[in-house]
N, C-alpha and C positions, 0 to 999 in steps of 0.2 A: 135305666140308671146309668151312669157314666162311671168306669173305675178309674178316673182320673185323680191323682192324688191331692189335687185343690178343691174336689168337689166334695161339700157335706150335704148330702140326701136327707130328705126329711124321714123321721122314723116311719110314716104313713108310708112313703115311697119303697122303703126297704121291705116293710111287711107284705107289700103288693108282691114284689120279687119274690119273696119266700114262699108266698102262696102259690105263685105259679111254677116254682121249680118244684115243689113238693107235688103239684098236681101231675107232674111228667114222670114219677117215681117207676110207675108201672110201664114204661116205654124206655126208661133210661138205667140201666144195669146198675151202673155204680154211682147214680145220682145222690144216694144217701150220704156217699162218703164226702160230699163237696156243698155242705149247707150249713153245718152246725155252727161253724164259725160265725159265720153271718146271721144266724138264729141267735148266738149267745151274747153278741155284741148288741143285736136289737133289744134284748130283754133288760140287759145292763143298761143301755140309753133310755129305756121308759123308765125305770126304777128312778134314775138320775134326774129325769124330767117330770117325775111324778105322774106318770101315765099320757102325757101330754104327746100324742103321735104326730102333730105339725113342728114339733121341734127338730132341729138339724142333729146328726150325727155324724160320725168321723169311722170310717173302715178302716180296720188293721190291714197290714200288709198279707196276713193270713186270709182274711175274710174276701178282700182284693184276689189273690189267688184262685179262691175257691168260684167266685166271678169269671175268671179268664177260663178255668176249667170248662164251663158251662158254654161259655162263647165258641172254644175251640173245639167241644165234642159233641154239642146238642145236636147240631144237625146230622150226625152221622151216628149218632147213638141208636141202639135196640136192646130189647132183652127178648129170652126165649118165653113162650107162654109155659112150656111144661120143661122140666130137665130127667134126664135119664137116673136111673137108680143108681144110688152110692155104691162106690166098687171098694171103699175102705172105711171102716167103722173105727174110732179113736174114742176111748174111755178115759177120762183124766180126773184129778182130784187134786186138792191142795190143802194144805195144815199149816200150824205157823212154825213147822219145823222144815218143810219142803214138800215137793210134787213128786207125783206119781203119775204112770199112766199103762195103758195096755191095747194093743190093737189086735187082742183074741190069739194071737201066736206069741210074742213076747211080752215081756213086764220090765218098764224103764222106770227110772225116780232117780231124785236125789235131794240133797239140803239146797236150801237157799244161799247165794253168794250174799257178800255184805251189804249191798244195796238192797238185795229182795229182803233181807232179814229186817231192815227198818220199816217196810212196809208192813211184813207180820207183826213187828211189836207195834204199829199203829192200827191195828186189825183192820188192814184192808184186802179183806178176804175177797171181793167182788173183783178186784183187780188181781190178785193171785190165782184165783181160780181160771181166769181167761188167760194170765201168764202160763199157767200149767197147761192148758191145753194148745197155746203155742207153742212152748217146747217141746211137746208129745208131737204135734203136727210138723215141726222141724224135724224131728228124730226120725218118725215112721213114713215121712213123705218127702224127704231131703230130695229124691231123686224123680219124683212123680211130676207128671205133668198131663193137661187136659184131663182131668177125672175130676169126680165128684166125692168129696169126703163127709162122712157125716160125726159129727163132735158131740160126744154125750158127757153131759156135766151134772153134778147135783146143786147145781147154784142157780137160781131162775135170772137173776139180774144178768150174770154173765152170760146166759142162753139169748136173753134180749138184747144185748150190747152187740152180741156177734151177728145175730140174724138182720138186725135193724142196721148193721154197719155204723155202730156209734149211739150216741146220746147225749143229752143236755146236761143231766143233773151231776154227774162225775167227769172232772176233765179227765183225771188219770184214765178209766175205763174207756172215753170216748178215743183217746188217744191209742190205746194199746187196741181197741177194736180196729182202728185205721190202719196201725202196723200190721196186725193178723192180714188183714185184707190186703194191703199191698204187697205182702209176701205173695200171698197166693195168686193174685193178679199178676205178678212177674212169671209165674208158672202155670198160669190159665188152669188154675184150681180153683172150683166153686164149694163154699163149706155151707153146712147145714148143721144149726145146733139146734141140740135136742135136749130134754129134762130126764134125768136120770135119778129115782130116788136114791138117797145115801145109803138106805139100807140093802140095795141091789148094787152098789158102787165097791162090793169089797176089796176087791183085787188093787184097783188105783189108789183107794184108800189106805192100804196096807202099804204100798210104796213111797206113800207120804210120811211114814213114821220109820220106818226102818231100813235103815241103813248100813252098809256094809264099810265103815271108814277106815280098816285096814287097807283098801284099794286106793285112799285118795293121799297118798303121801308125797309133798312138793318140795323141790329142792328151794331153799332162799333165793328170792330174786335178785337180790345184791349177789350172791355166788354165782347164780347162772349168768349174770350181764357180765361178771368178771371171765367167767369160763369162755364166755363169748369173745370178749375182748382179746383173749390170748389164742384160742382156737379156732375162731371163724365163727358168724352168726349162720346156723342154722335155718332151714326153711321150713321143717314141720317135724314136730313133735308125734314120737309115733306110739307111746303109751298114756294117753291123757282123759281127761274128762273135762266138762266146761268148768270145773272149779279149779281143777290143778295145771291146766294147759301152760306151757310157758310161750307158747306162739300162737297166732292168730291160725294158722292151719294145722290141725292134729287129727290124729286117727284114735278112735276110743275102741274099748273091747266089747261094747254093745253098743246099740244104736244111742246116738247121742245129739242133741239139739244144734252144736256148732260143729260137730266132726263131718270132716269131707269124707270120711270113710270109718268103718270100723272092722275090726280084727286084722292087727297090723300083718300078721303072716300071711295075709291075702293080697298085699299090696307088693310094689316093687320098689324097695328101697333103694334102689341106685339112680331113680330120676332125680332125687334132690339131697343135699346135705342134710342129713338125719339128726336129729337129738332124742336118745332113746332112754328112759329109766326105767326099766322094767318090772316086775317082779322079780323077786330074787329065783324063785323056781324055774322062770323062764330064761334066764341069762345064757346058759347053753345053747339052748334052739336058738338065741338071737345071734350067738355066734355064728351058727350054720348058717342063717338066714344072711346074714352080713357077706358070708364067706360065696354064699349059693348066688347071690345076688351082685357081688362084685362090689358093693356100698361102700361107702364111706360117711362119716359121721360122728358124733359125740357120743359117748356110750357112759352111763352113770352105773356102777357094781359096787359090791362090797368088796374091799381089799382081801378077801379072802382066800390066803394064799395054799390052803389046803384042798379046796373044792378041784375036782377031777378038770373043770374048764381053765382053770387058772394059767396052765401054760399055754393053752391055746389062745387063751388072750393075749398073752405075752407077745406070742409069735407074729400076731395081727396088728400091734400096734404101727401107727404111721408117725408118732410124735412122743415126748415123754409124757408119760401120765401125771395128773396133777391129783395129790394126795388131799383130802380133806379133812380139817381138824375135827377131833372129837369135841362137839359143841352141840348143846341142844337146838342151835338156833339154824344148824345146818339143813336138817330136813323135819317138817312139821305138818301136821294136819290142817287141810287148809280151811276145813270147816270149825274144827276147835279150838287151832292154834297149839296144840299139845305135841311136844317133840316124840321124835320116835324113840319106842322103847328101848332099841340096840345102839343110842347115839354114845352112850359110855365103853360098850364093849367092842363096837368095831369102827373101823375108818373105812370111809367110802373113797374109790378114785374116780377121776373121768379119764 
């Protein structure tokens, strides 16, 4: 069958090609990732033509891309007969509020972002279970390569989509499965998903419902952009999570899906112009770290003149500080939108 854009193959021909592709899965490791778009379009064409296999159909660019993958990779494809025992075990869970996970040594979790909330409201739990597993994988295996990871979930549909590298029934779940595997392939990570009864998934489940929102405060994005216009655009956010990060590069206080590292006090602050909005209790420690690393960046703190660290802060300034107004929109919780409780009492300075 040709992948030429002008060719409209018969549905029967497409079906025969799909059969041959599926027959090779035992020998082509990532074959299942590259045929479902063809299968989905074949099913659609059959419905349109009332089951007549001899009618012609058109292949989309996505389907042709899958065929091209086979043309380029099938001759050198292989698949191991057995796999080594997994080196990491990650248990995850999802709820309508958020996600949670554990690797047996530490626990993580958080609320859904705005886009993910919509899926939760639409009760797309299978997708969210897969997303929770992916977020956990990104957090716990960010620096892992050439390993086997066991993912334990209490959702049989999510387990099937991950192990089968996708599926036909749910387009969203198929896309998520392909996203997970693409991330793993880049790192030479093999994953195996296993069903875990919900009653045995207490730790991950707890983290999908219990959140410490008092750690998620975020500076208004428009104010942040204004600050950057005045002081310059920083390269890394040193105290952030996937929900309140102002920059693509960020450091979290514990394992986080999108963070490039965690625990800001263990990294070198002088390597990049930084942005830091630390918890108030860590301001003094941050000043010591800036001094120790001879670093330069943007620091957001309370304009708390009576604090013991304030004179030191003034002595370290390299430009005139920006005083933010007492307004409830300056600082809010990204999950709830609630303003910071101290917005009427204190001023923040940058």
